[in-house]
TORMAR-47598 format. One line per field, with one value per residue (C-alpha): residue number from 0; x, y, z. Coordinates in steps of 0.25 Angstrom, whole numbers. Last residue first. Layout:
// TORMAR-47598
resi [NUM,...]
east [X,...]
north [Y,...]
up [Z,...]
This chain:
// TORMAR-47598
resi [265,264,263,262,261,260,259,258,257,256,255,254,253,252,251,250,249,248,247,246,245,244,243,242,241,240,239,238,237,236,235,234,233,232,231,230,229,228,227,226,225,224,223,222,221,220,219,218,217,216,215,214,213,212,211,210,209,208,207,206,205,204,203,202,201,200,199,198,197,196,195,194,193,192,191,190,189,188,187,186,185,184,183,182,181,180,179,178,177,176,175,174,173,172,171,170,169,168,167,166,165,164,163,162,161,160,159,158,157,156,155,154,153,152,151,150,149,148,147,146,145,144,143,142,141,140,139,138,137,136,135,134,133,132,131,130,129,128,127,126,125,124,123,122,121,120,119,118,117,116,115,114,113,112,111,110,109,108,107,106,105,104,103,102,101,100,99,98,97,96,95,94,93,92,91,90,89,88,87,86,85,84,83,82,81,80,79,78,77,76,75,74,73,72,71,70,69,68,67,66,65,64,63,62,61,60,59,58,57,56,55,54,53,52,51,50,49,48,47,46,45,44,43,42,41,40,39,38,37,36,35,34,33,32,31,30,29,28,27,26,25,24,23,22,21,20,19,18,17,16,15,14,13,12,11,10,9,8,7,6,5,4,3,2,1,0]
east [-28,-36,-47,-60,-69,-82,-93,-107,-117,-130,-130,-126,-126,-132,-125,-128,-142,-147,-161,-167,-165,-168,-180,-173,-162,-171,-176,-162,-160,-172,-170,-156,-161,-161,-158,-145,-136,-145,-145,-145,-148,-143,-150,-146,-153,-166,-178,-180,-180,-193,-204,-195,-192,-205,-210,-211,-203,-193,-186,-183,-187,-177,-166,-163,-150,-148,-133,-131,-119,-127,-137,-153,-154,-155,-164,-172,-174,-177,-190,-194,-196,-202,-213,-215,-221,-214,-209,-222,-230,-221,-221,-237,-237,-224,-216,-212,-201,-194,-179,-173,-158,-146,-131,-120,-116,-122,-130,-142,-146,-162,-172,-185,-187,-177,-187,-200,-211,-225,-226,-230,-217,-208,-217,-214,-200,-196,-201,-201,-191,-181,-168,-163,-156,-161,-175,-174,-169,-180,-191,-200,-210,-205,-190,-187,-178,-169,-154,-147,-131,-122,-110,-95,-88,-95,-100,-113,-111,-108,-121,-129,-124,-127,-141,-144,-136,-147,-158,-155,-152,-159,-171,-181,-179,-172,-165,-164,-156,-158,-147,-150,-137,-131,-122,-118,-103,-108,-118,-109,-97,-108,-113,-98,-93,-106,-105,-91,-94,-107,-96,-86,-97,-94,-80,-86,-79,-91,-100,-114,-111,-114,-130,-133,-148,-141,-130,-137,-145,-132,-126,-137,-139,-141,-152,-151,-163,-160,-164,-150,-142,-128,-118,-104,-94,-103,-106,-121,-124,-134,-137,-150,-150,-151,-141,-132,-133,-144,-142,-156,-163,-179,-186,-187,-180,-188,-188,-134,-136,-122,-124,-119,-112,-118,-113,-111,-107,-111]
north [-67,-53,-60,-65,-70,-74,-70,-79,-76,-67,-62,-69,-58,-59,-52,-42,-46,-38,-43,-52,-64,-58,-67,-79,-76,-74,-89,-94,-87,-93,-108,-106,-104,-91,-89,-97,-85,-74,-69,-55,-53,-40,-34,-24,-11,-11,-8,-23,-27,-20,-32,-44,-38,-35,-49,-54,-61,-68,-55,-51,-37,-27,-17,-7,0,11,14,28,34,38,46,48,38,26,32,38,25,18,28,29,13,13,25,17,6,-9,-8,-1,-14,-24,-16,-18,-11,-5,-10,0,12,10,15,24,24,33,30,40,44,36,44,35,44,41,44,45,60,61,54,61,56,53,48,33,27,38,37,22,24,30,42,42,30,32,23,12,7,-7,-1,8,-4,-14,-13,-27,-26,-13,-19,-7,-1,8,11,23,21,31,28,31,31,18,19,20,7,1,6,2,-13,-12,-9,-19,-29,-27,-27,-39,-48,-61,-58,-59,-68,-69,-55,-42,-29,-20,-12,1,9,-1,4,-10,-10,-2,-11,-23,-14,-9,-23,-30,-18,-16,-32,-30,-18,-26,-36,-26,-20,-29,-23,-10,3,7,8,8,-6,-14,-16,-28,-21,-21,-15,-4,-1,-1,10,19,27,42,46,57,60,64,77,83,71,76,67,72,62,56,68,66,68,78,86,90,105,109,119,110,98,89,73,64,73,71,76,61,56,53,38,-34,-43,-48,-57,-53,-63,-70,-74,-59,-59,-58]
up [78,78,89,90,101,94,99,102,92,95,80,68,57,43,31,22,16,4,4,-5,3,17,18,15,25,35,32,32,46,50,45,51,65,72,86,88,83,80,65,62,46,40,29,17,10,15,10,5,20,23,20,22,35,40,36,51,61,51,45,61,62,56,62,50,49,41,38,35,27,16,25,21,12,23,31,21,13,25,30,15,15,29,24,11,20,20,35,40,32,39,53,53,68,73,85,94,94,83,82,71,76,73,73,69,82,94,102,100,87,87,74,77,76,63,56,59,68,69,55,59,53,62,74,74,69,83,91,106,106,115,113,122,110,111,113,100,93,97,86,86,75,68,67,60,69,62,65,57,55,52,45,42,54,58,73,68,61,74,80,69,71,85,83,73,79,92,83,76,88,84,95,82,72,58,59,54,50,39,33,26,20,7,-3,-6,-2,10,15,14,22,32,36,37,45,55,58,62,70,77,81,87,95,107,108,112,106,96,108,103,97,109,109,116,122,136,131,124,137,145,134,136,121,121,112,101,93,79,74,78,77,72,65,68,63,52,45,42,27,21,34,35,39,54,54,63,53,53,54,55,44,43,29,24,12,-1,-5,-23,-17,-12,1,15,22,33,45,51,65,79]
C-alpha cells in the first residue's frame, strides 16, 4: 500500500453533549492526551482474533504490519497540519476496494500519535461496515442520533484504545443522499470537527461512483483521500472518480491490495 498521487495545492452551534469530562463532571475545554477519561463514552474491549480476521492490524502499535499505515498517517497528518485541516473523508471508485479497512487502520495509527486524537465516523449510509469490522455492539448508533432518539455521547464508542473514538452506523439509512445533505448532518460534522483542536475526524464515505452521496457531502469536509484497489479499478474508473473529486482538496490516492515490497535500510 502506498500513496501514488501527491497532494495538489488548493488552496453552527455546538451540541450540549461532551465526550471528555473532568472528575467533577464538568466539561473539559481540551483533553489531556496522556490522561483521557471516557466517562460518558461507552468503552468496549476489542478482540484481537476478530480484528485480525477483518485485516485490522494497526491496533497493535508494535506490529510490523502496521508500518504502512504509520507511513500513510505521517503523510496525511503533514498535509492536514500544513493547511489547518481536521476532517478527512475516505472514499474509493467502487465497492470492495478496502476503504473501510484502510480508514480503521489509519484512524488507529493516528490515535497512536502522541499529539492527536482520532474519531472515526461511518458515513457509508448505504453499506455501513465500521462497527462490524471492529466487532462493536451497536444498540445505539448514528441511526438513532439522526432520528433524534439518542444524544451524541450515547452513540460514541471507545474501543479501549487511548485517543480513539468511533461513531458507528448499525444499518443502512434510507434516502442517504437527502440525509447527508441535511442541516443536521452539517451541524454534526461541524460539531465533531470543532469540539477539540487536537482531534482528526475521519469519515468513511461510500464509493464515489456508486451513488451521488459523496458528491453531495464532500464540500462539508476539509480534504479527501481516494483508495484505489490494485487490479480491480480500471483507469476509466479512477479518472472518473478524480473528475468527481476535482473541486475537493485531494491529499492523495492510495494504492491498496498491492504486493508488499521488501525494503531495507541499505
